[in-house]
C-alpha positions, 0 to 999 in steps of 0.5 A, spaced: 217 802 262 212 801 256 204 798 255 203 791 254 200 793 247 198 799 243 192 796 240 186 799 243 183 795 248 175 794 248 173 788 253 175 785 260 173 780 264 176 777 271 175 771 274 180 772 280 186 776 282 190 771 277 185 769 271 183 776 268 182 776 260 182 783 257 180 783 249 181 788 243 183 790 236 188 787 232 186 780 234 189 782 242 187 778 247 191 779 254 191 774 260 193 776 267 196 770 272 196 775 278 204 777 277 204 777 269 200 779 263 202 775 256 199 776 249 194 770 247 194 767 240 188 767 237 189 765 229 186 772 227 185 779 226 178 780 230 176 786 235 174 783 241 168 787 244 165 783 249 168 777 254 165 772 258 166 765 261 163 760 267 171 758 269 177 760 266 177 754 261 171 756 259 171 763 256 168 766 251 169 772 246 165 776 241 168 779 235 166 785 230 167 781 224 161 776 226 165 771 230 164 768 237 171 764 239 171 759 245 177 758 250 178 752 253 184 753 257 189 751 252 187 755 246 182 760 242 178 757 237 172 760 233 165 757 234 161 754 228 155 759 227 151 761 221 153 767 218 153 773 224 153 781 224 158 784 228 158 782 235 158 787 241 156 783 247 156 777 251 154 775 258 152 768 261 147 765 266 152 759 266 155 754 262 149 752 258 146 758 258 150 764 254 147 770 250 151 774 245 149 780 241 150 784 236 148 790 231 141 789 227 138 787 234 140 780 234 141 776 240 144 769 240 143 764 246 148 758 247 144 752 250 151 748 251 151 745 244 149 750 239 148 758 238 141 760 235 138 766 234 132 769 238 127 774 236 128 780 239 123 784 235 127 790 234 133 791 228 136 797 232 143 795 234 144 792 241 151 793 245 151 790 251 147 784 255 147 783 262 143 778 267 142 775 274 139 768 275 134 771 280 132 775 275 133 775 267 136 777 262 137 785 259 140 788 253 141 795 251 143 799 245 142 805 240 135 810 241 134 808 248 134 800 247 132 797 253 130 789 252 128 785 258 127 777 256 121 775 259 119 768 257 121 766 250 120 773 248 124 780 249 120 786 252 122 793 250 122 797 257 119 805 256 124 809 257 123 817 255 131 817 251 134 817 245 141 815 247 146 810 245 147 805 251 153 802 251 154 799 258 150 795 263 151 792 269 147 791 276 147 787 283 140 784 282 133 785 278 132 791 282 139 795 282 141 795 274 145 801 272 146 803 264 150 808 261 151 811 254 152 817 250 152 825 252 153 823 260 146 818 260 146 814 266 140 811 268 138 806 274 133 800 273 130 799 280 125 793 277 119 797 275 121 804 273 127 807 270 130 813 273 135 818 269 141 820 274 144 827 273 152 827 272 153 834 269 157 832 263 156 831 256 161 825 254 160 819 253 160 813 259 162 806 255 161 802 261 159 801 268 161 796 273 162 796 281 164 791 287 158 792 290 151 797 290 155 801 295 161 802 289 160 804 283 164 806 277 163 808 270 168 810 265 168 813 258 171 819 254 177 823 255 179 818 261 172 820 265 171 816 271 165 817 275 164 814 282 157 814 285 157 816 292 151 816 296 146 816 290 150 822 287 155 821 281 161 824 282 168 825 277 174 822 280 182 823 277 184 818 272 191 820 271 189 819 264 186 822 257 185 816 253 178 813 252 176 808 257 172 803 254 171 797 259 171 796 266 171 790 271 174 788 278 174 783 283 173 787 290 173 794 292 181 795 292 182 791 286 179 793 279 181 794 272 179 799 267 182 798 260 181 803 254 185 805 247 192 805 245 194 799 250 191 802 256 190 799 263 188 802 269 188 799 276 184 801 282 188 800 289 182 803 293 185 809 293 187 812 286 188 809 279 194 807 276 197 805 269 199 798 269 205 797 264 209 791 262 216 790 266 
């Protein structure tokens, strides 16, 4: 048994149990059809840091060399944009409202026709985006950066932290989790940001959960934490590989990806590595 790829995996997006996309270094994009993992042709050596789509035939991926790619159900193609900084994340509220972020404090918005830069008021590196239709969009980044979109403006939220934030996910405008360097996890309840103790100094790189009652945070050296009754507790991952991204579909069907082609699957009881064949 061998891994599907040896390239570092950095992003994942799941539509259904038989439509999952994973992106990584060296032009790596993988697709899972419910039975087999296959490599997708991307026509380049891009490093994919983020994936989001409104449907399995309308998927976007952002790359660190300043490109945004689009998948139409048949193949991947580079979007026509101005020269972009290294791209780091992407999230959308619909097919005609998609946001992509990058280093140097840049955020772009896609309106269904073209990508245009928005004013963020910062040049701090932005790492991830998340939002919901009943609320608004959020962006996180270095130096404790948390931005909230208010109308046409991005407003920085007050947070007494200089952490590097790498992941954000929420269950509505009043229940958002942000993770980052040196064991940082904070929760935003819609009005204030509160730090949550984790008892680790390792870096968290992503956070996701199928429901507010079941949230995972992943990161350095195979670290997986689980939110149990308001307390973060480390659980066994059966690996020491760095875990960079996590997404899933239900409380017994979750995937985490990481270095050297690692793909882990949570079946509701434990984490096990997925191998080819």
